C-alpha positions as CSV (number, residue, x, y, z in Angstrom):
1,M,139.8,131.9,105.1
2,T,138.4,134.7,107.3
3,A,137.5,136.8,104.3
4,M,135.7,133.9,102.7
5,V,133.7,133.2,105.9
6,A,132.8,136.9,106.1
7,A,131.6,136.9,102.5
8,T,129.5,133.8,103.1
9,R,127.8,135.5,106.0
10,R,126.7,138.6,104.1
11,T,123.0,139.0,103.3
12,D,123.2,141.9,101.0
13,V,125.3,143.1,98.0
14,V,125.2,146.1,95.7
15,V,125.5,145.3,92.0
16,E,126.3,148.3,89.8
17,I,125.6,147.9,86.1
18,G,125.6,150.9,83.8
19,G,126.3,153.3,86.7
20,V,123.1,152.1,88.5
21,P,123.8,150.5,91.9
22,I,121.1,148.1,93.0
23,R,121.1,146.5,96.4
24,L,120.1,142.9,96.6
25,R,119.1,141.5,100.0
26,C,118.5,137.9,100.8
27,D,118.3,136.1,104.2
28,D,120.3,133.2,102.7
29,P,124.0,134.2,102.9
30,V,125.0,131.3,100.7
31,F,122.9,132.6,97.9
32,T,124.3,136.1,98.5
33,S,127.8,134.7,98.1
34,R,126.7,133.2,94.8
35,I,125.5,136.6,93.7
36,I,128.9,138.1,94.6
37,E,130.6,135.3,92.5
38,R,128.2,135.7,89.6
39,Y,128.6,139.5,89.3
40,A,132.4,139.7,90.0
41,G,133.6,142.9,88.6
42,Y,130.2,144.6,89.1
43,V,129.9,144.4,92.9
44,S,130.1,147.9,94.3
45,S,132.5,148.8,97.1
46,S,130.0,151.4,98.2
47,D,127.0,150.7,100.4
48,E,124.9,153.3,98.6
49,A,122.3,152.1,96.1
50,A,119.7,153.7,93.8
51,F,117.3,150.8,94.2
52,D,116.7,148.1,96.9
53,F,115.3,144.6,96.2
54,E,114.4,142.0,98.8
55,I,114.9,138.4,97.5
56,K,112.9,135.5,98.7
57,L,114.0,132.0,97.5
58,S,111.4,129.6,96.3
59,P,111.7,125.9,97.1
60,S,114.2,124.3,94.7
61,G,112.8,122.5,91.7
62,T,109.2,123.7,92.0
63,E,109.3,126.3,89.2
64,S,110.5,126.5,85.6
65,G,111.9,129.2,83.4
66,D,110.1,127.9,80.4
67,E,106.9,129.7,80.9
68,A,106.1,133.0,79.0
69,L,107.5,136.2,80.5
70,K,104.9,138.9,81.5
71,V,105.9,142.5,82.3
72,S,103.1,144.9,83.1
73,W,102.4,148.2,84.9
74,D,99.9,148.1,87.6
75,S,99.0,150.6,90.4
76,G,102.3,152.4,90.3
77,R,104.4,149.2,90.1
78,W,106.2,147.2,87.5
79,L,105.2,143.5,87.7
80,M,107.5,140.9,86.2
81,E,106.6,137.2,86.1
82,R,108.0,134.0,84.6
83,G,107.9,130.4,85.8
84,D,111.1,130.8,87.8
85,F,110.5,134.2,89.3
86,R,107.9,136.8,90.3
87,A,109.1,140.4,90.9
88,E,107.9,143.9,91.3
89,L,109.5,147.4,91.4
90,N,107.9,150.6,92.7
91,P,109.8,153.4,91.0
92,S,108.5,156.1,93.3
93,T,110.0,154.3,96.4
94,A,112.9,152.7,94.5
95,R,112.1,149.4,96.2
96,G,111.2,146.0,94.9
97,R,110.7,142.4,95.7
98,I,111.8,139.2,94.0
99,E,110.6,135.7,94.6
100,Q,112.7,133.3,92.6
101,T,114.5,129.9,92.4
102,A,117.9,129.6,93.9
103,N,119.4,129.8,90.4
104,P,121.3,133.1,90.1
105,Y,120.5,133.2,86.4
106,S,116.9,133.8,87.3
107,L,118.1,137.0,88.9
108,D,120.0,137.8,85.7
109,S,116.6,137.9,83.9
110,V,115.1,140.2,86.5
111,L,118.0,142.6,86.3
112,R,117.9,142.7,82.6
113,I,114.2,143.6,82.7
114,V,114.8,146.3,85.4
115,H,117.6,147.9,83.4
116,T,115.5,148.0,80.2
117,L,112.8,149.9,82.1
118,L,115.4,152.3,83.7
119,L,117.2,152.9,80.4
120,A,114.0,153.7,78.5
121,R,113.5,156.7,80.7
122,K,117.0,158.0,79.8
123,G,116.9,157.3,76.0
124,G,118.9,154.1,76.2
125,F,118.3,150.4,75.8
126,L,119.7,146.9,76.0
127,V,120.3,145.2,72.6
128,H,121.2,141.7,71.5
129,A,124.8,142.4,70.5
130,S,128.3,141.7,71.4
131,S,130.5,144.7,71.8
132,A,134.1,145.6,72.3
133,I,136.3,148.7,72.7
134,R,139.1,149.3,70.3
135,N,141.2,152.4,70.2
136,G,138.9,154.1,72.6
137,R,135.7,153.5,70.6
138,A,133.0,150.9,71.1
139,F,131.7,148.7,68.2
140,L,128.5,146.7,68.5
141,F,127.8,143.5,66.6
142,S,124.1,142.7,66.6
143,G,121.9,139.9,65.4
144,V,119.7,137.0,66.4
145,S,121.0,133.8,67.9
146,G,123.5,132.2,65.6
147,A,124.2,135.4,63.6
148,G,127.8,135.6,64.9
149,K,127.8,137.8,68.0
150,T,130.0,135.4,70.0
151,T,132.1,134.7,67.0
152,M,133.0,138.4,66.6
153,A,133.8,138.6,70.3
154,R,136.0,135.5,70.1
155,L,137.8,136.8,67.1
156,A,138.5,140.3,68.6
157,P,142.2,141.3,68.2
158,P,144.6,141.7,71.1
159,G,144.1,145.0,72.8
160,A,140.3,145.0,72.3
161,A,138.3,145.1,75.5
162,L,135.3,142.8,75.4
163,L,132.2,144.4,77.0
164,T,129.9,141.5,76.3
165,D,129.3,138.7,73.8
166,E,125.5,138.7,74.2
167,I,123.7,141.8,75.5
168,S,125.1,145.3,75.1
169,Y,124.2,148.2,77.4
170,V,123.6,151.4,75.4
171,T,123.2,154.7,77.3
172,R,122.3,158.2,76.0
173,Q,124.6,161.0,77.2
174,D,124.8,164.6,76.2
175,E,127.6,164.0,73.8
176,G,126.0,160.9,72.2
177,Y,125.6,157.2,72.8
178,F,127.9,155.0,74.8
179,A,128.3,151.3,75.3
180,I,129.0,150.0,78.8
181,G,130.2,146.6,79.9
182,T,127.8,144.1,81.4
183,P,128.0,140.8,83.3
184,F,125.4,139.3,80.9
185,F,127.1,136.7,78.7
186,G,126.4,134.1,76.1
187,E,128.4,131.2,74.8
188,L,131.7,132.6,76.0
189,A,130.5,132.4,79.6
190,R,132.7,135.4,80.4
191,V,131.7,138.5,82.2
192,G,132.4,141.7,80.2
193,E,134.9,144.3,81.3
194,N,133.3,147.1,83.3
195,L,134.3,149.9,80.9
196,C,132.6,152.6,78.9
197,A,133.3,154.1,75.5
198,P,131.4,156.2,72.8
199,I,129.8,154.0,70.1
200,E,131.5,154.3,66.8
201,A,129.1,152.0,64.8
202,V,126.7,149.1,65.0
203,Y,127.2,146.2,62.6
204,L,124.2,143.9,61.9
205,L,125.6,140.5,61.3
206,A,125.2,138.0,58.5
207,K,127.5,135.1,57.6
208,G,128.5,134.8,53.9
209,P,131.3,133.7,51.5
210,E,133.2,137.0,51.8
211,N,133.7,139.9,54.1
212,K,131.8,143.1,53.1
213,I,130.1,146.1,54.7
214,E,127.0,147.8,53.4
215,P,125.4,150.9,55.0
216,I,121.8,150.7,56.3
217,V,119.9,154.0,56.7
218,G,116.6,155.5,57.5
219,A,113.6,153.2,58.3
220,D,115.5,150.1,57.4
221,A,118.1,150.9,60.1
222,V,115.4,151.6,62.7
223,R,113.5,148.4,61.9
224,D,116.6,146.2,62.0
225,L,117.8,147.8,65.3
226,L,114.4,147.4,66.9
227,G,114.4,143.8,66.0
228,N,117.3,143.3,68.3
229,I,116.4,145.6,71.2
230,L,115.3,143.8,74.4
231,F,111.6,144.8,74.5
232,F,109.7,143.3,77.4
233,A,107.0,145.7,78.6
234,R,104.0,146.5,76.4
235,D,102.9,149.7,78.2
236,P,102.2,152.3,75.5
237,E,104.4,155.0,77.1
238,F,107.3,152.5,77.4
239,V,106.9,151.4,73.8
240,K,107.0,155.0,72.6
241,L,110.2,155.6,74.6
242,V,111.9,152.7,73.0
243,F,110.8,153.7,69.5
244,D,112.0,157.2,70.0
245,A,115.4,156.0,71.3
246,A,115.9,153.8,68.3
247,F,115.1,156.6,65.9
248,D,117.4,159.0,67.6
249,F,120.2,156.4,67.8
250,V,120.3,155.7,64.1
251,S,120.3,159.5,63.4
252,R,123.5,159.7,65.4
253,V,125.3,156.4,65.0
254,P,126.2,154.6,61.7
255,V,124.3,151.3,61.2
256,R,125.9,148.8,58.8
257,R,125.4,145.3,57.5
258,L,128.5,143.2,58.0
259,T,128.6,140.0,56.0
260,F,131.6,138.0,57.1
261,V,133.6,134.8,56.9
262,P,134.2,133.7,60.5
263,D,138.0,134.3,60.8
264,A,140.1,137.0,62.3
265,R,140.5,139.0,59.1
266,V,137.0,140.4,59.4
267,W,138.3,142.7,62.1
268,E,140.4,144.4,59.5
269,L,137.2,146.0,58.2
270,I,136.2,147.4,61.6
271,I,137.1,151.0,61.7
């Protein structure tokens, strides 16, 4: 009980995704406790952070998440706005502000945008894909809504570690590309395991009458991958960074078309 009361009184928490610790401060300790619960497994035990955000809660029920998202660069700051939040980040000071509804999933959206901006500078990206680690290697299953991302995650064999069923975190390291677990989930409503592994292959999903795999190469692979990368900002420099990352990625990681029948036998093809 004492630990629970202490957690409820906290007004800040460091959430570390992809090795980037971000401190979130809010003068509402109840909301902070909801952040701790939402990002369980990704809350850092260290007080150190690479970025700091102050969160101000808007009156409940006054704003909607249905409005179009806007992400822009202005006077040295990234500005992010949707019906349920307004946020900014100054990269030079590593500080930002968020005004949002009390729904922690509004914060989810802000964190996704922030990580796309940070990853782009390092040759990485977020992509609509489920991903899992099997035998020390990561496999990504990418596609639009309904393509089968969650199905592939649900069908994963025993021993496979699920990183996400919705949004995969891809980072560029000296020895290649790695997938890292995220707390961003889809239909499974399950936080991914906070693990990291080199990416063996990306499978672009399509449902069909039989299980089969076909290679995708060159411009087709780049185009199909770009269609699934989370791509919020329209700043020309940022756009070029994302395009460059996609081209480099497909030159190093196999991209394949996976047509599958939704049953566990499909995983027999994943090697």
